[in-house]
N, C-alpha and C positions, 0 to 999 in steps of 0.2 A: 486459619492459623493466625495467631497473634504475631505481629511483626514489630521488631524492636529497632530496625534500621532507620536511619534518616536518609537513606537512598531510595528514591521512588520515581515513577513516571507520572506526571500530572497530566491528565487528559481533559482538555477543555471542550465539553460537549456543546457549548454555545458556538465555538469555532467550527465544530463539525456541522452544526445546523446551518451556519452561514455558508459553508462550502457546498453543502447539499443543495441549498436553495439557489446559489449562484449557478450551479450546474443545471438545475431544473429550469431556471429562468432562460438559460441559453438554449435549452432543448424545446421549450414550449410545453403546453399543457398535454399534448397527445403523444409525446415521445416516450417510448419504452426506456426505462432507466433501471439498471440492475447494479446497485452499489456492491463492490467487491469487499467481502469481509473474511476472505481466506487468510491463512497464516496469522490467526489470532487478530484479525482486523488490522493487518500490517503492523502488528505489535501493540495495538491500542487496547486490546481486550475485546474479543469478539462478542461475548454475551451482552455486555453493557452497550457496546456500539450498535449491535444488531437490534436490540430492544429500542434504542433511541431512534434509529433510522425507521423502524417500524412505526414508532410514535409520530415521526415526521411525515409519514405517508408513503414510505417506500414499499411498493407492492411485491418486489422481487429482491432477493439477496443472493449473491454469488459466493460459492465456496469451491475449493479444489477437491477436498477429500470428503468421502461419505461420512467419515467420523466427525468432521467439522459440522456437517449438516445435522447429524443425529444429535450432537450436543446442543445445537440450537433448538431442535424439536423438543428435546428433553427439558429445556428451560421454558417451554411453552410458546415458542415463536410460531405464529400462524402464517407468516409471510410465505410466498412461493420461494422455495430454495432451489437454485440451479446448482447442480453438481457437475463441475467441468472436467474432472479427471476420469479416466477410463475405469472400467469395472468388469468383473466376471459374473457368473450366475449368482453366486452368493451375494455379491454386492448389489446386483440387480434386485434381488429379493428385499434387501434392506431399503433400497431407494423406494421400491414400490410400497412396502409396509409403512414407511414414514411419510408417504405422499410427497416426496420430493420430485423435482423435474430433472431427468438426466440429459446431459449434453452428449449426444451420440456421435462417435467418430469412426466406428467400424461396423461391418456386418455382423461380426461376432457379438458385439454389444446388442445389436438389434435382436439376434437370436436369443441371447440371454434374457432380454426383457420379454420377448414373446413367450418364453418358457415359464415365467413366473407370474405374468399378469393375468388375473382372472376377471379383470374388468379393464376398460380402456385407460391408458396412461398417456399423458401429454409428453412429448419429447421435443428437444431442439437438436438440430443436426448441424454439425460443424464441417466446414469445407476448408481444405488447404489451398490458400491462394498465394503462397510464397513463403510462409513461415517455416514450412517443412518440419513440423513437429507433430501435430495431430490433425485429423480431419480427412474426409473423403476427397478423392480427386474430383475436380470440377466436371470431368467427363462422366461422372456417375450421377449427375443431377437428374437426367431423364429416367434412369433406372430407379432411382430413389422415389421420384415422383410417381412412377407406376406402382411401386411397392406400397406407398402410403395411400394411394387411391383405393387399394383393395384390402389393406390391413384392418382387421376388426379390433385389434388390441392396442396398436400404437397410433396415436394421433399427432401429426406434425403441427407444431405450433409456430416454430420459427427456424430460420436458417441463419448461420453466423460464420464469421471468420475473425481473424485477428491481425491488426496492423503490426508489422514487425519493425517499422521505422515511422511511428506515428507522428513524430515531430516534422516530417517532411510533407505532411498532408496539406500544408499551406501551398506547396508547389502544385502546379497543374500537370506536371510531367515527371513526377518522382515515383518512388516505389509505391507509396500509398495510393497514388492515382491509378497505377496499374492494377493494384489489388482491388480498388473500388470498381474499376471497369469489369474485372472478372466477376466480382460479387454481383454486379448488376445483371450480368448474363446468367449467373446461377439463379438469382432470385426470380428472374423472368419465368423460369420453369414452374414456379410455385405460386405466383401472384394470384391466379384465378382460384386458388384454394384458400385464400384469405390467410396466407402465411406471411408474417412480417420478417424483417431481417435486422440483425444487430452486428455492428462491426467496429464502432468507435470506442477505443480505449482512451486513457487520459490524454495521450498525444493528439488523437483525432478530435476529441472534444475541445481541448484547449485551442486547437487550430481554428475552430469556428469563431473564436473571439478575436483573432488577429485581423488587422485592417485589410490585409490582402484577400481574406476570405469574406469577412463581414461586409465589405463594400463591393463585393463582386457577386451579384445574383447568379451569374453563369458558372461559378465555381462548382466543381463536382460535389463538394460537401453540402452545398445549398440546394441541390437538385434531388435530394432524397430525404427521407425521414428515418434513416437508420437509427436503431437503438443505441443507447449509451451504456457502457460498462466502466464507470469511473473507479479507479483504484487509487493510485498515489495522490491525485489531485483532491480526492475526498478528504485526505488527511492533511491538506494544506500546502502541498508542494507541486510545482510544475514539473512535468517529466523532462523538460529541456530548457536550457538557458535561452533558447530562441523563442520560447513561448511564454511571454510574461504579461499578456494583456488581461488575464483574469485576476480578479481580486480574491485571492485565497489567503486563509489564515491558518498557520500551522497549529495542529491540534495537540501535539505532545511536547511537554517539557521534561527532559531527563535531568534530574538534579540530585545532588548529594550535599554534604557539608564537610568542612575541614575537621578531621579527626585528631590531628596532632600537628605540631610545628617543630621543625628542626632548624637550628641555626648552624649553618655550615661554614667551615673554614676553607680557605684556599687549598686546593689539592684534594679535598675529600670527594668521595664519589657517592652516587645514589643508585640504589636498587641492584638487581641481578646483573652480573656481567660487567659492572663498572663502566657502563657506556657513556655516562655523563660525569664530568669532573668540574667542580666549582673553580672558576678562574678569579673569583673575588668572594668576599664574605657574602653569604646568600641566605635568604629565608625560604625554606622549603615547606610547603603545605602537604600533609599526607591526607589523602581523600579515600574513604573506604568504599571504593568501587573499582572493579577490574574486568578482565576479559571474561570471567565467568558470568558477568552481568551483561555482557554484550558490547563492552568497549573494545574496539579493534586494537589488537596489539601493535599493528603497524603504525598507530599514532604515537608510539614511543619516540621521544625526542623530536617530534615533528608536529604534533597536533597542538591545539590551543583550546582552553575552556574559559568560561567567564568566572572571575573572582572579583567581588566588590565592584561589579559593573565593568571591569576591564578584561580584555583577553590576556591570558597568561600562558606561558608554554609548559607543556608536559615535559618533564625531565626524567631521564632514566627509563628503564624498561617498565612497561605496564605489567603489573602482577595479576595473579588470579583474582585477588580480593582488594587490591589497593593500587593507587597510582599517586605520583608526586608532581606537584606544580611549583615552579619557581615564581614566587610572589614578591620577590625583593623590590622590584620597581614600584609596584602598587603600594606596598607598605611604606616605602620611603616617601612617595609623593602624597599619600593620603594621610599619613600619620596614624594609620589604623593600629590600635593597641590590642584589641581582642581578636584573636584569630580562630580559636576553636569554635565550632558550630557556625562559622561564617559560610554562607550559601555558595555552592559551586554549581554552575550550569554547564552540563555537557552539551546540550543543545536546547534551544527554546528560549523562554523569557525568564528574567529574574524579577524580583519583587518591584524593582524600580522601572520595569518596562524595557530594559536593555535586552537585545535579542542576538542570539547566535544561531545561525541556520544549520540544520542537519546537512544541507548541501555543502557547507564549508567543511564540516567534519568528514563527509564522504570524500571530498576532493583530497583532503590530507591523508586519508586512509587508502587512496587509490581505489575507491569502490563507488557505489551508487547510493543515492538517497534511500531507495527501497531497502537495501541491505542494512543500512544504519538503523532504520526504524524497526525492521523485523528482527534484528539481532538482539534487541533489548530483552534480557532473559526472564525466565519464569520466576526467579527469586527476587526480581525487582517488582514490588507491589505497584499496582495502578491505583492512583487516587483520582477520583472524578469530581469535576466542578462544573456548575452550570447545568442546564438541561434538566432532564428527568433521569437520574441515575438509579 
């Protein structure tokens, strides 16, 4: 579809490449790495991102939904695709037909796969080590080992779990350490079957780069070769303010332009509900992007975006299709004469290299960076630069 808007998300594939290789460098040559491209590649566009990662050498890709995996298959992706969400018999058939790899969490899912597989299918088995969301109980490891030893249809390739507080993996006595201990016990049941394990999400991976771990060969993270499942960090952001040792480059810039300028008199209000009133003569920039595009409405009267290289406040309530910025101070200090079509950065980089982090936006909206990225809506086109798009 032809797009006429000047609002778009710019996706820097060179930054994606940089992040992927930083992760790969941390893991070494023999580490299992499954980049997560679920949720439209965290808002970055799953088809282009998946193809680029495939080009970079990613042998596995992770999705949540069967539908996400099927879309990638329909686009010609040959990588091994792990499907992490549960499924019924109908879903099992789709997974089998598309030659995807299911992550199994229940006996019902095993039964469903047994009923549709007319040739062996490789599976990964998830264990619940404390997240209490999906996965078999650790006590079922021996029973599962016995089952897979005799199954003619299902071949166990890996066992896995998920850190629920990955940023504390730096500590040797935290939640992640307890999960790791449990995972080591689970994995011991399957090691003689040449089954590998993967546990490290972005928090766990980033912890490996921290001095407390990097310089301590006895740290539990250094005693295994557990696989990586990078998510947020792949797109350039750390999962925690306490994990900042990795050199990551944000991949997405969400931008728009000034659509209109309003010169406000003292006492005049802006937007629905009259929640902002001018206390002096003010210059207000109208920007054609709103909550229908993924801008959190909670940013109304509290968030800031980049205009002419400076942070300026959002004033009034964010609308479905528009928001307003108070650019008075910038206009007065810079002497800027032309306002319309001036670039506005919601997060990311402007043309001069000034940067506004999605982390700042998330904090102002009382949410997390993951949500800020994945919220960027479908009607916001993605423009790709660098790499092989």
